[in-house]
C-alpha positions in Angstrom: 0.0 0.0 0.0 2.8 2.4 0.8 4.3 1.6 -2.6 1.0 2.4 -4.3 0.8 5.8 -2.5 4.4 6.6 -3.5 3.6 5.7 -7.1 0.5 7.9 -7.1 2.4 10.8 -5.5 5.2 10.4 -8.1 2.7 10.4 -11.0 1.0 13.5 -9.6 4.3 15.3 -9.2 5.4 14.3 -12.7 2.1 15.5 -14.3 2.1 18.7 -12.3 5.7 19.3 -13.2 5.0 18.7 -16.9 2.0 21.0 -16.8 4.0 23.7 -15.1 6.8 23.2 -17.6 4.3 23.5 -20.4 3.0 26.7 -19.0 6.5 28.1 -18.7 7.3 27.3 -22.2 4.1 28.8 -23.5 4.8 32.0 -21.6 8.4 32.0 -22.9 7.2 31.5 -26.5 4.6 34.1 -26.1 7.0 36.7 -24.7 9.5 35.8 -27.5 6.8 36.3 -30.1 5.8 39.6 -28.4 9.4 40.8 -28.4 9.8 39.9 -32.1 6.6 41.8 -33.0 8.0 45.0 -31.4 11.2 45.0 -33.4 10.8 47.8 -35.9 11.9 47.2 -39.5 15.0 48.9 -40.9 14.2 52.1 -42.7 15.6 54.1 -45.6 16.0 57.9 -45.4 14.4 59.2 -48.5 13.3 62.3 -50.4 16.6 64.2 -49.9 15.3 65.5 -46.5 18.1 64.2 -44.4 16.9 62.4 -41.3 13.4 63.7 -41.6 11.6 61.0 -43.7 12.3 57.4 -42.6 10.3 55.0 -44.8 9.9 51.2 -45.2 9.5 49.8 -48.7 9.2 53.2 -50.5 7.7 53.3 -54.0 10.4 55.7 -55.1 13.8 56.9 -53.9 15.1 60.4 -54.5 18.8 60.9 -53.9 18.9 64.7 -54.6 17.1 67.6 -56.1 17.1 69.5 -59.4 18.0 66.9 -62.0 19.3 64.2 -59.7 18.3 60.7 -60.9 15.4 58.9 -59.2 14.2 55.3 -59.0 10.5 54.7 -58.9 7.8 52.0 -59.4 9.8 50.0 -56.9 8.6 46.5 -56.1 10.3 45.1 -53.0 10.9 41.3 -52.9 12.9 41.3 -49.6 13.2 43.6 -46.7 15.1 42.5 -43.5 18.8 43.5 -42.9 19.1 43.6 -46.7 16.5 44.7 -49.2 16.0 44.1 -52.9 13.7 45.8 -55.4 13.2 46.3 -59.1 11.9 49.4 -60.7 12.6 52.2 -63.1 15.6 54.5 -63.1 14.9 58.0 -64.5 17.9 60.2 -65.3 18.6 63.2 -67.5 19.9 62.5 -70.9 23.7 62.9 -70.9 25.1 66.2 -72.2 22.1 68.4 -71.5 23.3 72.0 -70.8 19.9 73.7 -70.5 18.3 74.3 -67.1 17.6 70.9 -65.5 13.8 71.2 -65.7 14.1 71.5 -69.5 16.5 68.5 -70.0 15.0 65.4 -71.6 15.1 62.2 -69.4 15.5 58.5 -70.1 14.2 55.5 -68.3 15.9 52.1 -67.7 14.9 49.0 -65.7 16.9 49.0 -62.5 17.7 46.7 -59.6 18.1 48.2 -56.2 19.9 46.7 -53.2 19.9 48.3 -49.7 22.4 47.0 -47.1 24.8 47.9 -44.2 22.4 48.6 -41.4 23.4 51.5 -39.0 21.6 53.4 -36.3 20.7 57.0 -36.0 18.8 58.2 -32.8 17.7 54.7 -32.1 16.4 54.0 -35.6 18.0 51.3 -37.7 18.5 52.4 -41.3 20.2 51.2 -44.6 23.4 53.1 -45.1 24.4 51.7 -48.5 22.5 51.5 -51.7 23.4 50.0 -55.1 21.6 50.6 -58.4 22.3 48.2 -61.2 21.1 48.7 -64.8 21.9 48.3 -68.5 22.1 51.2 -70.9 23.8 51.4 -74.3 24.7 47.8 -74.2 26.7 48.2 -71.0 26.1 47.2 -67.4 26.2 50.1 -65.0 26.5 50.0 -61.2 26.1 53.1 -58.9 26.9 52.8 -55.2 25.6 55.4 -52.8 26.1 56.0 -49.1 23.6 57.6 -46.7 24.5 59.9 -43.8 22.0 61.6 -43.9 21.9 62.5 -47.6 22.7 60.0 -50.4 26.2 60.5 -51.9 28.0 58.6 -54.6 30.9 56.4 -53.5 
């Protein structure tokens, strides 16, 4: 009889321990999911406004004003610590000497890569951008670095 009581107590302790362990794991998983949900995505500083306009998956990227090239119609396929998009590069036709608003422009399909995450005032942002396109039968690559404005490397 003592043996039966000991077995019953052991089973109760084992079941209670497993249940408590299950509750603990559930709480840990829930708090891990909650922590992951609060992590903000990496941003890109855009529109040549310095640190003023952080955005996620923008439809366009301006790197300057007054005739600077832009990429637009961006479709993002990936956005974590590296981001990839395809879209359209619009730039002034080479050799234009009139005021920039009168210069003709040309469009090319472009690939955009964002990488090298840094932090500014607690906000994670992409510090490096690469544009890749074909024009005139040649492959072109343009590297830019942010901080806070986009500059050619």
